[in-house]
N, C-alpha and C positions, 0 to 999 in steps of 0.2 A: 361829500361833504360835511363840514364838520359840522358838530352840533352848536346850537346858538350860544353867546354866550352868558345869556340870561339864565339858563337851565341847565349849567354846571357851574356845581360849590368851588369857591377858589380854592377850595383845599383838593379837592378832587383836581382839578388845572394843575396847581402846584405838583400835587405826587405824581400825577403822571407825566409832567415835565421831568420830571427828576429820575421818574421808573426810565425812560423814554431813554436819558441820557447816560441813563448806566448801558442800558441795553448796546447803546453803539458805543459805547468805551470797553465793555467788557465782551460782548460776544458776537461780532463781526457782523454787525448792521453797519450801513452806512450812512453818512448825515445827513443823503436825501432820506434815507427813509423814516428819521425823526418824527417828523412831522405824522405819518404815518402811523407811528407806533403810539403816539402821545394820543390820537383821535383812535385809533381801535381800543386803549383804556378805557379814555373816558364812553364809546360808545357801549361800551362792556357795562360800565358805572350807572349808565342813566338807564341800560333793557334793565338789570335789576336793582337799580332804588325803589321802583315799586314796591318789592319785595324785605325792605327795611320797615323792622320793629322797631320802634322807642323804647319798648321794653324791655327786648334784650340786649339793649347797649348803645353806645353813643354812637351818635352819626359819621363822625370824624375816624372810629376805629371801623366802621362799616366801609368808610370810604377808600382807606388804606386795605382793607382784608382784600377788597376788590378788586384795587390796581393792582395791588403785589401779586395776588392768585394770578392775576392777565398777564403781568412781568414775567411773573415766572414759567408759565405757558410759551410765551412768547420766548423766553430764553430756550428751554427744551426743544422748537420746533426748530431754531437757531442750529444746536448743537447735531441736528439731523441733514442740516444742510452742509454741504462741504465750506468750507471757511479758510480762506489765503491771506494768513500773512506773511509779507515778507519778513525775510530776517528771526522768524520766530520758530521754534522747531515744537512738533504735534505734541510732545511730551510736555515743555511749558506749557501750552495750552492746556494738557489733560490737568496739568498740577495747578494750575487757576481755577480752575471749574472744581475740585476737588477740595480746593482751599489748603493744599498739602497734599507734599512731594509723594505721588500714586506708587507703588509699589510693581505696578501692573503695565506693558507697554500698551500701545494704542491699539492693537490688533487684539491682543487677553483681555481690553476693557470694550471692544465692540464682540469679541465671543461671548462674554458676560452681559453682554447687552441684550443679547439674542437670546441667552438662556433664560435671563429675569422675565421679559416681553411672553419667552414662550408658555410658562409658569402662571403670569401674572392673565396670559389668554385663555388658560385653563380655569381658571378657578370658579365658582359660580357667579351669577350676575352679582350679587349686593357683595360678596367678598372682590370683586373685579370693582368695583364702583370704591367700596374703602380703601382698597392698594392704589388706587389712582388720585383719591383724595387727599391720604397720607404720603405720597410722594410730592404734595405740594402747600399742604398746609400741616400743622401742630394739630396732637390728638384734643386739645378744645376747638380748635376750627373743624374739625370733623364730626367733633360731638355736636358745637354750637348749629353749622350746616343738616348733619340727621337729624337731629333729636335727638339719637341714641344717651343712654348715658356714658358716662368714662368706664366705667366697669365693662360694658358690653361693649366699647370699642375695643378695649385692650384683649376681650374674648376674641373679636374677632382676627385682631391682629396675630393671635396666636393661632388661629387655624390658618391664617394666610402665611406665618414663621414654618407651618406641620408643611403646608405645600411645599415651600421651599427646602424643606429639611427631607422629603421625600423627593424631591428632584435633585438630589445632592448638591443642593446648593446653600445650605449652611454654612456659617462660620467657622473657620477652623478651630475657636474654643469659643466657649465661654454664651451659647446662645441660651437668649432668656427667655 
């Protein structure tokens, strides 16, 4: 069931359509899934709309953030399902997701994803929640969502980073 047009801000509808189109073009969703993707993002917005507080920011910014966040989650989920693209190598797909050529093979990236998931799953609940938010939002968005100060978010990031160092998953150079 599609949300009633009267219940949806035209800006939200526009953003959901743009994001659905990007998901179809980039992340292996089919054209027949476009309407479902748009509807999913709009429903997420409608569910979150009662939590909007005008004192914390503009309504359009809220809409943009909610729809972008849901779109990102859908994109991440799509990477977990097999994508079959004729004539395009898996390496090209990985490079397009990363935004630059990846020095790792698909198998290495899968191993790394498994290792990262293990570390994140081993974190205490409060750090796991922050790590999951940071994988989809900026520090400012996490700060607004949690109500924590920027300094506290960076402290939590340090604790998360330390868990990766202890697991042997620190970058080879320059951990900050």
